[in-house]
N, C-alpha and C positions, 0 to 999 in steps of 0.2 A: 667813432670814425665817420668822416664825411663820405669817403669813397669806400665801397664795400666789395668791389671786384677788380681784379687786375685787368680784366677785359673792358672796364669802363674807360675806354680810350678809343681813338680813331683807328679804323681798320688799316689805313695806310701806314701807320707807325709799325704795325706788326709785319706787314708785307715787306716794308723796307728793312726792318730789323732782320728778317729772314735772309735777305740779300747780303746785309752787312756781315752777319755771322759767317756766311759762305765765302764772301769775296774780300772783305776788308776787316778781318778779326782783330788786327793790331792798330787800326786807325783810332785816333782820339778826336773829340769834338768839344767845342765850347758854345754854350747858348746863353742868351741874356733876355731878360724881360724888358719890353719897350712899352711905356705908358703913353701911347699915341694921343689919348684923350685928355692928358694932363689931369687925371683924376686925383683928388686929394684923399690920401689914406688916413684913417683915424689913428690916434695914439694906440699903441699896443698891437697894431696890425701885423708887424713882423713876427712878434711872439706867437700870435695865433696861427699865422701861416707856418711858422717853424714847427709847431706842435702837430698841425695837420699833415705836413710833409713827413715828419718823423713817424706818424701812424702808418704811413704807406708801407713801411718795412714788414708789416704783418701780412700783407696781401700775397696770395700765391694761387697759381692755377689749380683749380679743383679737377678731380677726375672727370666730373660731368662736363666741365668746360673743355678739357682736353679732348674728350670724345666728340664734342660738338665741332671743334675745329677740324678734327681728323675727317669727319663725315662731310662737313660743309665746305671745307677748303682743302681738297685732296692735293693741291699743288704745293702745300706746305709740307716739307719733309718731315718724316717721323723723328728724325734726329733733332730738328728744330723744335718740335713739340715737346720732346724730352728736355731740351734746353730751357724752354719757356716754363715748363713745370718746375724746374729748379731755380728759375730766376727770382730774385728778390730785389725790390727797390733798395738802393743804398742812399739814405738821406745825407750822408757825408758828401755826396756829389753836388749837393745843392747848398748854395751860400746866400743868405738873406740878411740884408741890412736896411734899417730905416733911419732916414734923416728928416725929421719933421714930418711933412706930409708926403715925402717921396720914399718909395720903396725900391731897393735894388735887389734883383734876383739873378744869380749866375749859376750855371751848371757846367761841370768840368769832369771829364772822364773818358773811358773807352766809348767809342761811338755805338757799339753794339749794345751797350748798357744805357747810355744817356739818351738815346733816341726816344725812349718811352716817357721822358719827363714832361715834354712840352704841353700836351693836352691836359694831363692831370693838374699841372701847375696853373694853367689858365682857368680851368674850371674851379679849382680851389680859391684862386684869387677873386673870381667873380662871386662865388657863394659867400665867402667870408666878408667881402666888401659890403654886400647888401645886409648881411646879418649884423656886422659891427657898426654900421651907420644907421641901423634901426629903420631901414626903409621897408615898408610893408607892401607886398605884392597883392594882386587881386586874388580872390578866393579860388580854390580848386575848380569849382563848377564853372567859373568864368574862363579859366584857362582852357577847359574842355570846350566851352562854347565858342571861344575865339578860334581855336584850332579846327574845330569841326566846320565852322563857317568858311575858313580858308580852304580846306581840302575839298569841300563841296564845290567851291568856285573853280578850283583847279580841275576838278573832274569834268566840269562843263567844257573845258578847253581841249579835252581829249589829248592830254600829255601825261608824261610820267614824272614823278617827283620823288626825291629821296631826302631824308633828314641828314643834314651836315652840321648839326648844332651843338656838338659836345663842347667846343672850346670856349664859347662866350655865352653859355646858357646861364639862366638865372640860378639854377640849382639842379641837383640830381632829381629832386622831387618833381619839379616842373618838367624836366626832360622826360621822365617816366610817363607823366600824364599826357604829354604831347605825342609821344610815340604810340602809346596805347590808343589815343584818339585817332591818330592817322591810320593806324591799322584797322580800327573798327569801322571808320567811315570812308576810308580811301580806297576801297577795292577797285582794282583796275587802273588806279592812278598812283598810289603810294607803293613804291617797289622795294624800299629797304632803308637801312640806316647805316651811317658810317661808324656808329657806336656798336662794337661787337657785343657787349654785355646786353644792351637793350634789344639788339637784333635777336640774340639767343632767347631772351626772355619772352619775346613777342612772336617768335616763330617766323621771322622775316629774314631777308638776305642782308648780310654785311656787305657794304659797298665801299670802293675806293681802290686806288692803285699806289701812286707815289706822290711825294710833295717836292717843293722847291729845293729842300736841302739835299735831295738825291743828286740833282744836277749841280748844286753849289759845291758839294764835295768833289764831284768829278772835275769841276773847274780848278779846284785847289790842287788836285792830284795830277791832272793831265793837261791843264791849260784851258783857256776859255774857248779856243777854236775847236777843241775835241770834246768839250763837256757834254753837249747834247748828244752827239753821235755815240760816244762810249757809254753815256748814261742809258740810252735806249738799247745799245748792244748788250750791256750787262743785264738789263731787265729781261731781254729776250733769252739770254743765256740761262737765267734762273727759271723763268716761267714758261718758256717754250710756247708762247701764244696765249696763255691765260693772262688775266688782268690786263686787258689790252686797251686802256685809255691812257694816252700820253699827255703829260702836262707841258704846255708850250711856251710859257712866258717867263722862264727864269732869266733868260738873256734877250728878251723881246721875241715876239712871235715871228717877225720877218727873218731873224737869224735862225730860229728853230726850223722854219720851213726850208731853209737852204740845205739842211742836213736830213730832213725828213723825206728821204728819197723814196723811190718806188717800192723798194723792199719793205721799209718801215710803214709806208702809207698803206700797203696791202696787208701787212701782218697785223698792225694795230687796228682795233675796232673803231677808234676815233680819237679825239683830242678833247682836252678840258680847257675851258676859258675861265681865267681867274683875274684878269685885269684889262682895263681899256674898254673901248667902245665894242659892245658885243655884236652889233650889226656889222661893223667893219671887220671884226674877227670872222664872222660867218662868211662874208664875201671872200676874204682871203683864203679861208679853209676850202670853200667850194671851188674857187679858182685853182687852188693847189691840187686838189683831187682830180679835177678835170684835166689839168696839165699832165697828169700821170696816167690818163686814160681810165680813171676809176670813177664809177657812178657815185656822186656824193650821197645819194639816197641809200647806198649800202653802208654808209658810215654814220657815226653819231658825234655830235658835239655835246659835251656835258657842260652846262653853264652853271657857275657857282660863285659869282662875284656879287656879294651884297644884294641878293635878290629879294624882291617883294612882289606883290601881285601885279602891279603896274609894269614893272620891268619884265616879268615873265610873260605877260600878255603881249607886250610889244615884240619881244624876241620870238615868241611862238608864231605870231602873225607873220613876221618877216621870213622865218625859216620854213614854214610849212610848205611841203611840196618841193623843197630845194635840197634839204639835207636832214638826216635823222637828228633828233634832239632829245635831251632829258635835262632835268634841273635838280641841282643840289641846293637846298635852302637851309641856312643855318640860324643866325640870330633872330630872324623874323619869325621863326617857329618857336625857338626855345627861350627867347627873352622878350616876348611881347606880353608883359605882365603889368603894365602901367608905370614902369620905371625906366630910367634912361639906361640903355645897354652900355657896358664898358667897351671902349675902343682900345684894345690891348693886343699885343702879340708876344710870343717867345720865339726868337729866331737864332739859328746857328750864326755865329759871327767869326769863328775861327775853326780851322780843321788842321789836323796833323796826320797826313797820310803816313803809312808805316815806313815808307822808304824816304821820307822827306827829312831834310836836316833841321827844319824848324816849323813853327806854327805858321799857317798861311791864312790871311784874312779872306773871307768868302763874301760874295756880293750877290744881290738880286737886282736885275734891271727889268722892272715890270713894263707893261705896255702903257703905263701912265707916265709921261715925261715928268721928271723931277721927283717921282716917287721911287727912287732907287734906294736900296738899303745896303749898308756895309761901310767899310773903310773908304773914305773919299778918294784917297790916292789910288786904291785898287779899282774903284768905280771908273776913274778916269782912264786907267790902264785897260780895263775891259772894253770901254767904249772905243778906245783907239785901236785895239787889236781886232775887235769885231766890226769896226767902222760904223758905229752907231752915231747918228747925228752929225756925220762928217759930210 
């Protein structure tokens, strides 16, 4: 088996799953693999991926892992932890087809189940791609050396950094080396990992809150105008002030801030930046907090959009003394091994809320114009309703 723990996944998948189990147990969802980088997959890739996906049915939450979650994440209900202990991946929910060098992957099923597939699928696709194309990474000692050099430079900036690298990592072996190195040499700077399995094994904090799909589903169920507000409201309903970083760019940040009123601005610890100009985002966020009579220095922006040292240095210099900040670094940590990282995503593309008569296409309107994802007709409708670009 390539993956050895059910917790080898991003923390926000479990925090969202917890909410879905409580609030939307009958909702269904569909996801698909998007090969943004137009990577050519070798013959037999679909069969290898199928076998790896089928292996995941053997994973289950151990007693040790359950106890770790209960102690580390007290906001997760005991009933949810019991559910997770009984959860098993169902490979029948995943459909894989290969046509020449193109691979199609679709996931279909109840949202509370299918929500866990995205990150394992992406990490498996990456690991198998490098293995089956025969590409050799740098040796382990060089992975450690590269990672140590990076975290020591970040320490000099007097900032905090987290590992967000599960999805497009080179491999589990590299990810383990990276997190171990960050923990060993990053004291005072490295604060945690989005990967719960590696956080547990390294005695560090699991970090994350929610993803775009949370608000995308709310758009399908309640309409685009209510998606951000009800997405935040339901998050607060479940977590009562814990897990307080809000994702802002599912339907563009300006639209988000229209509904991120004083209540939410005070209650949430901060916001996450994931697309568009980070400095413009900082300005907008600072101005929004000031307009609500809130000191921006009491809040935090988590920057997480394709970061490397130069981007982090620029953002840190700009934001210092203006607003709190922290950084989630993904591929630059976990796939800097002398090979070209894959540019891939797995996205929800349709949702079926429990009271809906039919499947509804879901969309994401990021802060990068033209980088909208989803059904073109629905994108146009969302832009019209939300008055984006008008």
